[in-house]
N, C-alpha and C positions, 0 to 999 in steps of 0.2 A: 405231640407239635409237628408240622409239615415240614421240610425244606425250603418249600414255597412261601410259607410266616418268615421264615426267618431270615430270609433275601430283601436285600433294600429296596425299596420301594423308588421309581424314578424321578420321582419327584422331589425325593431325599437326596439323592446324588445331583441332583442338578443345585439342591440348595448349600449342598457341601462344597461344589465347585463353584458356586457365585462367592460363599463366604471365603475360599480361598484366594479369589481375585481381587476379591475386595481387598484383602488383608495385604493382599500382595500392592496394591496400588496405595495402602493406607502408610505402608512400610518406607513404599520407595518418592511417597511426600514426603515421610518423616527425615528422610535423608537429604533429599533436597536443603529440607529446612534447614537441617543443622548444621549445611558446608555452607550456605549462604553466610560474608561475614557480615559481621554487626552495623557496621560503617553503609552496605549496602542499600541505597534509596530506594525503598519498596513502588514505592508509590511513581517516580519514573518509571520505573519497568513496567508497570501498569500500565501506564497509560498510555507508553511506547507499544505493549502487547493490543490493548484496545482498537488502537491506531490501527495498527497491524490487520486486524481482523476485519476491520471494516473494508479492507483493499478487496479480499476475494469476496466476503459477501455482500458488497456491492457493486463486482464486476458479476457475480453468478446469479444475481437477483434481475437485476437492471440490463445485463445483455443476453441477446438469444439469436438464434438462427433461426432460417427456414431454409427447406431446398429450392433452386430454382427447377426450371426443367430440364434440364439434363440431371438430376439427383446430387449437385454440386450444393455445399451449405454457402450461404451468404449471409453479413450480418445484420442484425437486426433488434428491434430494442424496445421493449415495452412502453416506454414514454414518448412511441410516436402513438400511440393509442390511449395510453390511460394516464391522462394528465393528473389525477390522485397519486402518483407514484412519486410525483415531486418532491412533495414532505418528505418523502423515505429518503430522498440524494441527502436532504439540510443533515439526516442523522450520520449516513452513511458517508456522507465526506467531510473523514477527518483526517485529512492531511495536514490542516493548522496544526493542531495536535502533535502531529507526527513530527513536522519542523520544530514547533514549542520544546518537546522535549528533547528535539537533535540539536536547538539551541545550548539548551540547560546542560545536556550533558557534555556537549566539547567544548563548552567553555571550562567545566570542569577538567577534560581529559587534558584539555591544552596549557591550563596553569599547574596541573601537575607533573605534565613533559619537560615545561620549562626550568620547574622546580628541582626536576633531575639532571640539570645540565644539557638537556637535548633543546637541538635547533627548530624552530617553527616547522621548518621545511621538512625535516625530520617527522615532526608529527604528522602534519600534511601526508605524508606517504605513504605513512602508518594507514590514514584513514583512508586513501585513496584507493590503496591494494582490498581492504577490504569489501569495499561495495565494488570493487574493476573482476574480483575472482568469479564471484556467480554471475554478472552479466557475460562475463565472456563465456564461461561454461553452457549458459542456457543457448547462448547464441550458437556457439559452433555447435552443437550437440544439434540443434535443428537445423544447420546445412548439410550434417551429415545424414540428417532422417529424410530431407525433403525429397532427394530423388530415390531412395528407397521405398519412401510411401507411393512418390508417383509410380514405380514400376510396379506396385502392389494393386495399381490400379485408384486411387485416389485422385480427383479431377486437381485440375492446375488452382480451379479457381478457389477448391476448397482449401489447397495448400496455402494460398495468398490470403484467404481469411484468418487461415491459421497463422501465418507471420504477423499478418497485423494486429492482430489480438496480443501476442506476445511482444512485438514493439511498444505496445500505449503504456503499460504500467514502467518500463526501462527507459521514457523519459523520462520520468521524475528523478531517477538515480542522475543521470547527467545533470542539472539542476541540481538535485542533492550536492554534489560533487564539485559542481561552483560554488554553493554558498558556501558550503565549508572550507573551500580554500580561504573566503572573503572573514572565515573567524577570527584573525587576527584585528582586522579592523572594523569589526561587531565590536569583539571587546574594549577597542580606545573609545568607539561611539558609546560603549554603556557606559566608559567612566566619565566621558562630560555630560552626557545628557538625560540618563538614567534610565528610564524607560520613555522616553520622548524620542529615544535614536530611532523609535519605530516609524515616526508619525511622519518624516520626510518622504519615508517609501509609499506611506499611506496616500501621502498629496499627490506623487508623483503616476501613482495608481487613476485617482480621480482625476488627475489634467487629463492623460491620454483617455478616459474613457468619455468626459467632456470632448475634447476632438472627433473621437470616432463617431459616438453617438449623438451628440450635440448638432446644434443649428448648422455648424460647420463639417458637417461629417463626410457630404457631397466632395469636397473639395480634397480630404486629406487622403492622401497614397495608402493601398493595402496593407502595407506590410508595419501600418504605424503600431497596430496592436501588439505587434513584439516586444516593444518595446516594457510590454509590463510584463514579460515574464520575471526577470529578474529581480526587483522589488516588489513583483505580485507575491513570491511563495517566500523571499526573503522578510518578509515582514515579521511572520509568526516565529521565525527563526534567529532576528531580532529579539525578539520578546523573550524569546528565551534563554538567548544571552543575558539581555540585563536579567532576567529572577537568575539567574546561575550567579550572576555577580551581586545579587542582593538588592536591585535597585527597584524592584517590584515587590510591593506588601498587598495586604487585605485590601487596603485603601484604592491602589491602582488596581487591584483583582476588579473591585468592584465595579470601575469605571470601563474596565475593560467589555466585561456582562452587560453593563447596564447600555454604555455607549454602542459596542458592538450591536444588540438589540435591535435598540433602535435605528442606527443606520441602513442593516438588513430592514426592516420592515418600511423603512422611508424611501427605500430603494425598489423592493418590490410592489408596493402600493400607490406611489408620488410618480417614480420614474418606470417604473415596468419594466423591471429587468427580466428574463425569464426564471420561471420560477423554480427551473431544473439545475441541479451545480453541477451537473456533466451534461453532456451535447446529446440532442436530442436531434435523428436523424431527420433531415428536411427544415431543418430549420436556420436563418440567418444568423443567428446572433448565439454566444454560446459564452456561457460563465469561467470554464473552467483552462479551455484551450483559447488562447493564453485567461492569464485568470482576470475577473473584471472584478469591480470594488464591490461585488455582493458576496467574494469570495474572502476575502481580507474583513469585512463586518462580520461571517460567521468564525475567522478565526480566530478574531478578537472578541468576541462571545464566547467560545468555545475555550480559549489560552485563561482567561477571567473566570469560569467556571472550575477549571481544570486547576488554576492555581488556587482560590478557596475550599477543594475539597480535597486538597493534596493530602492532610493528616487525616481525614476519613478511609481514604483509599490506605494510607499507608498503614493504618490501625487492624484495617481488612484483610489487608495480604499478610498477615502477622501468622494467619491459618495455614497451617500447610497444603491442606486439601484446595486451597485458593493460591496459592503461591507456586506450586509447582506448574501447572499448567504457564505460567505466565513464564518461570525460567526457560522452559522448553521452547517457548513460542519468540520469545527474544532469542535465543540460541539459534533458531532458525527464519530469522527477520528478511533475510536477503533469499533465502529459499523459499519462501511464502512468495515474495513479492516476485519473482525472476518467474516460479511455476505451475501459477494456480490456474493463468489462463490456460495452459498446456494440459491441465486435469481436466476442466470443460470441455475445450477443443476435444480430446482424445474421446470421450463418452459417443460425442456428437458425431466425430468421424464416422467412431462404430457402429452408429444407431444409422447412420444416416444408407450405408447397404441396405438395411431392412425399410426406409420409405418413413413417412412421417411417423414421429412417435411424440405424441405429448410430452409439452415442456421441453423438450431435447432437441429436435428438430423440424417441428412445424412454429408457423409467424407466429409472436405473441402478440395475439390480439383478442383473446378470447380472457375470460376470468377462469376458465378451467384451463389453462395456460400458467398462471398464477399458480391454481394449487398445486399442476403436477411439477412444476420449478422446485416449489417450495420441497416437493418429494424427492428431486434428483439434486439437492442440496450435499445430503449423506453421503452420495454415488462421490461428486465433485469431492469432497472433504477425504474420502477413504480414497480417491485414485491419487488427492493429492501428498498424503500420508506416505503413500506407497511410492510414489515417484521423490520426495524430499529424502525417505530413508536412503536412496540413492545420490541423489543429488549432492546431499550435505557435503562432500567433498569439494564442491567448487571452494565451498567456503573458508576451507582449511588453506594456510598459510604455502606458498609453493616450495620447492625443493632450491636452494640456490646451489651455485656453482656446476651442477651435474650440465656435459653438452646436451645428452637426451633430455633432461628437464627443459634446457632453452628449445632445442627443437619442437618439443611441444608443446610448448606457450608459443611462439610462432607460426604453426600450425594449427594454433586452434584461433590465433588471432587473423590470420587466412582466412579459414574459413568465417568466423565473426563478421569480418567486413564483406564477405558473399554473402551469407546471411543479409546483414544490414541491405545490401542492391535487392535482394530477391525482393523482399518486404515494405521498401519502401518506393517497390514499381519501375524500380529503373533498369530489369531483365526481367 
């Protein structure tokens, strides 16, 4: 027998390497599962993870770029060309679920804090700090990078495009922070009115929509739509608080699912609301900025479905292989929200130096672009993982008491303010 016959075949070596990698992943998943407290509500974490993943996937699929005559990147959207993309936005617009589980988790955290003898103010400061650190981090880093990228030859138009993309998901953090601050009032409303505490919010948005789209729309001021921002996004949060207070059962969930679906259909078919849940360039009306009644109808239907499926989701996530990714996503929630647009923009900026690249720097106007963009998704995801491994530090608590730490926070704040000025087109 020759020595060649005894040598391992390449396919055997690859199989053993794959088996070892799979074994390592299984051990990691089992370890994460074993360290999870028994009282942990896996269904809530699973719903949050699902809503989180919908944000980057939605932005990566429904957002695009085009190269102008000077080789700079400008924002473009396939929704301008492909109307059949609109129903996809119904699935990927899961902010209603995010606010629902946010309200649910907040009321439980708030109750535990009060039980420990802590004040509502201390509880709120802790929540705000957790939201604010990653936002400060991404904006400060971008402020430092902009002059460097410009010096390396990145056009100023491209940089403004990137800054706009980064700002887009951060509005959500600001609104969420304000609504979180209102948690004590949401709790009192749930105690008095139960699930119906969300009804006045729905009514407010309906009235504003009637004024800005109804027969008197021409006489209404342009700023009127701003009145929908708080009640529009607070609707699902209030439902979550009522759910956490055990004021919504299966009967209420069925009512939300059926009522939300019926209202959604009526607004689309009878009142001709825009079909897309996100803004479409060139369209006069938008559903999300600020939220229209259609957003609340979708949030109601999604909330009802989530409440009804909670037990099934919880049982499903008893499997370590499914639970481990949920834990990792939740631990990186703010990193995903803050940096996913940077991952897509980074790939497109590098590609812009090589000219038009299908699905990356070409305008989203052909079916080929859709196929190419789907092929780019793993690249964006890989870049986000790489960026996130470094950027996760911004989610860690700040050091206190150190003068150097205070100086770093002041510097980060100044950089973040500078980035905001640049991104909003004020400089």
